[in-house]
C-alpha positions as CSV (number, residue, x, y, z in Angstrom):
1,M,15.8,-49.6,0.4
2,R,17.7,-52.7,1.7
3,V,18.1,-53.6,5.3
4,A,20.8,-55.8,6.8
5,A,19.8,-57.5,10.1
6,P,20.7,-60.5,12.2
7,L,18.9,-63.8,11.2
8,R,17.5,-64.1,14.8
9,L,15.3,-61.0,14.4
10,S,11.7,-61.5,13.2
11,E,10.3,-59.4,10.3
12,E,8.1,-57.6,12.8
13,A,11.1,-56.6,14.9
14,I,13.0,-55.4,11.8
15,R,10.1,-53.4,10.6
16,A,9.7,-51.8,14.0
17,A,13.4,-50.9,14.1
18,V,13.2,-49.3,10.6
19,L,10.1,-47.3,11.4
20,S,11.6,-46.0,14.6
21,R,14.6,-44.6,12.6
22,L,12.7,-43.6,9.5
23,N,13.2,-39.8,9.9
24,W,17.0,-40.4,10.3
25,I,17.1,-42.6,7.3
26,R,15.3,-40.1,5.1
27,K,17.7,-37.3,6.3
28,Q,20.7,-39.5,5.3
29,Q,19.1,-40.2,1.9
30,Q,18.6,-36.5,1.3
31,K,22.2,-35.7,2.4
32,F,23.5,-38.3,0.0
33,L,21.4,-37.0,-2.9
34,G,22.6,-33.5,-2.2
35,Q,26.3,-34.4,-2.6
36,E,28.1,-32.9,-5.6
37,R,28.3,-35.3,-8.5
38,I,31.7,-33.9,-9.5
39,S,34.5,-32.2,-7.6
40,P,34.5,-28.4,-7.3
41,R,36.1,-26.6,-10.2
42,A,38.7,-23.8,-10.1
43,Y,38.4,-23.1,-13.9
44,V,42.1,-23.0,-14.5
45,S,44.1,-24.4,-17.5
46,G,44.8,-28.1,-17.2
47,E,41.7,-28.9,-15.3
48,S,39.5,-31.8,-16.5
49,H,36.0,-31.0,-17.7
50,Y,33.4,-33.2,-19.4
51,Y,31.3,-32.9,-22.4
52,L,29.1,-35.7,-23.9
53,G,30.8,-38.1,-21.4
54,K,34.3,-37.5,-22.7
55,R,37.0,-35.8,-20.6
56,Y,38.7,-32.7,-22.0
57,R,41.4,-30.4,-20.6
58,L,40.4,-26.8,-20.1
59,R,42.6,-24.1,-21.6
60,I,42.0,-20.5,-20.6
61,H,42.8,-17.8,-23.2
62,S,42.8,-14.0,-22.8
63,T,40.7,-12.0,-25.3
64,T,39.4,-8.5,-25.7
65,Q,36.4,-9.9,-27.6
66,A,33.2,-11.3,-26.1
67,G,33.9,-14.3,-23.9
68,H,33.1,-17.7,-25.5
69,V,34.0,-21.4,-25.5
70,E,35.3,-23.7,-28.3
71,L,35.9,-27.4,-28.6
72,S,39.2,-28.2,-30.3
73,H,41.2,-31.2,-31.4
74,A,39.0,-33.6,-29.5
75,R,41.2,-32.9,-26.4
76,F,40.6,-29.4,-25.2
77,I,37.8,-27.1,-24.2
78,D,39.1,-23.6,-25.0
79,L,37.6,-20.8,-22.8
80,Y,38.2,-17.3,-24.0
81,C,37.7,-14.5,-21.4
82,R,39.1,-11.1,-20.4
83,Q,42.4,-11.2,-18.6
84,G,41.9,-11.5,-14.9
85,A,38.4,-12.9,-15.1
86,N,37.3,-14.5,-11.9
87,K,36.1,-18.1,-11.4
88,D,32.4,-17.2,-11.4
89,H,32.7,-15.4,-14.7
90,K,34.5,-18.4,-16.3
91,E,32.0,-20.8,-14.8
92,R,29.1,-18.8,-16.3
93,L,30.7,-18.8,-19.8
94,L,31.1,-22.6,-19.6
95,Q,27.5,-23.1,-18.4
96,T,26.2,-20.9,-21.2
97,W,28.1,-23.1,-23.7
98,H,26.6,-26.2,-22.1
99,R,23.1,-24.7,-22.2
100,Q,23.4,-23.7,-25.9
101,N,24.5,-27.3,-26.7
102,L,21.6,-28.8,-24.9
103,Q,19.2,-26.3,-26.5
104,E,20.3,-27.7,-29.9
105,R,19.9,-31.3,-28.9
106,I,16.7,-31.4,-26.8
107,P,14.1,-30.4,-29.5
108,E,15.1,-33.3,-31.7
109,L,14.7,-35.8,-28.9
110,I,11.3,-34.5,-27.9
111,A,10.1,-34.5,-31.5
112,R,11.3,-38.1,-31.9
113,Y,9.5,-39.4,-28.9
114,E,6.2,-37.4,-29.1
115,P,4.7,-39.7,-31.7
116,I,6.1,-42.8,-30.1
117,L,4.6,-42.0,-26.7
118,R,1.6,-40.2,-28.2
119,V,2.1,-37.2,-25.9
120,K,2.8,-33.5,-26.6
121,V,5.3,-31.4,-24.6
122,A,3.9,-27.9,-24.3
123,E,7.1,-26.4,-22.9
124,W,10.6,-27.4,-21.8
125,G,13.5,-25.7,-20.1
126,I,17.0,-26.2,-18.7
127,K,18.2,-25.4,-15.2
128,R,20.7,-26.6,-12.6
129,M,19.3,-29.1,-10.1
130,K,21.1,-30.6,-7.2
131,T,19.1,-33.8,-6.6
132,R,17.2,-34.4,-9.9
133,W,18.0,-35.0,-13.5
134,G,14.6,-33.7,-14.6
135,T,11.1,-32.8,-13.5
136,C,7.7,-32.8,-15.1
137,N,4.7,-30.6,-14.5
138,I,1.9,-32.8,-15.8
139,Q,-0.8,-30.2,-15.8
140,A,1.3,-27.7,-17.7
141,R,2.9,-30.4,-19.8
142,R,6.2,-28.8,-19.1
143,I,9.5,-30.6,-18.4
144,W,12.8,-29.3,-16.9
145,L,16.1,-30.8,-17.6
146,N,19.3,-30.6,-15.6
147,L,22.1,-28.5,-17.1
148,D,24.7,-31.0,-15.9
149,L,23.3,-33.5,-18.5
150,A,25.5,-31.7,-21.1
151,Q,28.5,-33.4,-19.5
152,Y,27.1,-36.9,-19.9
153,P,26.9,-39.2,-22.9
154,E,24.0,-38.6,-25.3
155,P,22.0,-41.6,-24.2
156,C,21.8,-40.1,-20.7
157,L,20.1,-37.0,-22.0
158,E,17.8,-39.2,-24.1
159,Y,16.8,-41.3,-21.1
160,V,15.9,-38.3,-18.9
161,V,13.9,-36.7,-21.7
162,V,12.0,-40.0,-22.3
163,H,11.6,-40.4,-18.5
164,E,10.0,-37.0,-18.0
165,M,7.8,-37.4,-21.1
166,T,6.6,-40.7,-19.8
167,H,5.3,-38.9,-16.7
168,L,2.7,-37.3,-19.0
169,L,1.2,-40.8,-19.3
170,E,1.9,-42.0,-15.7
171,R,2.6,-39.9,-12.7
172,L,4.1,-42.7,-10.5
173,H,7.2,-44.8,-10.9
174,N,5.1,-47.9,-10.9
175,D,5.1,-51.0,-13.1
176,R,3.1,-49.2,-15.8
177,F,5.7,-46.5,-15.9
178,K,8.5,-49.0,-16.2
179,G,6.6,-50.9,-18.9
180,I,6.3,-47.8,-21.0
181,L,10.1,-47.2,-20.7
182,D,10.7,-50.8,-21.6
183,R,8.7,-50.4,-24.7
184,V,10.2,-47.2,-26.0
185,M,13.7,-47.4,-24.7
186,P,14.6,-51.0,-23.8
187,H,18.1,-50.2,-22.5
188,W,17.0,-47.5,-20.1
189,R,18.1,-49.4,-17.0
190,Q,21.7,-49.5,-18.2
191,V,21.7,-45.8,-19.0
192,K,20.2,-45.0,-15.6
193,S,23.0,-46.9,-14.0
194,K,25.5,-44.8,-15.9
195,L,23.8,-41.6,-14.4
196,K,24.0,-43.1,-10.9
197,E,27.8,-43.8,-11.4
198,G,28.3,-40.1,-12.1
199,L,31.5,-38.5,-13.3
200,P,34.8,-38.9,-11.5
201,L,34.5,-37.3,-8.0
202,V,38.2,-37.0,-7.4
203,L,40.7,-35.6,-10.0
204,P,44.4,-36.5,-10.0
205,E,46.6,-33.6,-8.7
206,C,48.4,-33.3,-12.0
207,E,45.2,-32.3,-13.8
208,N,45.3,-28.9,-12.3
209,K,48.6,-28.1,-13.9
210,T,48.9,-26.3,-17.2
211,P,49.8,-28.8,-20.0
């Protein structure tokens, strides 16, 4: 945390001021972390959606078959659902598709880094998280990964997997933890910055129109 203060104030005065407002500062930090990373979706044709860090236009198709999602022509995400399906149903279909893609990619990453880190992941899972990209239960040797990672470039998923696996060696985010990351994934700071940037928060109005 950085603090801006007049030069005339002593370090003791600044420290006292910060401590007096510590609860407020923490509340503001939590409020910031809880903000949505991307704008709310309506799940209509023409809307922008992301997969592996690339922007695609969503196209909604009616079908009498089971609902599903396809990627086509490197430009569109085609979502097939029954006519009149509501927003929640379309959202679940797209989330299922993202989950399936992550389930195909995560095992290879874990298998790649287990011998490098000399750790063993007993269990892993995927779930939606508002304020974290991943979590690690050290005793159970279980890691959870955020479903939203499906929308980000592959190195972002790799970084979060490695980050959580590193907690099996070091619980804290201290110098030892960072040193391990430096050794196994030297570019992790750049990837972390990309995650902090997030996906575009505001979409141009024209993107909600059917192409």
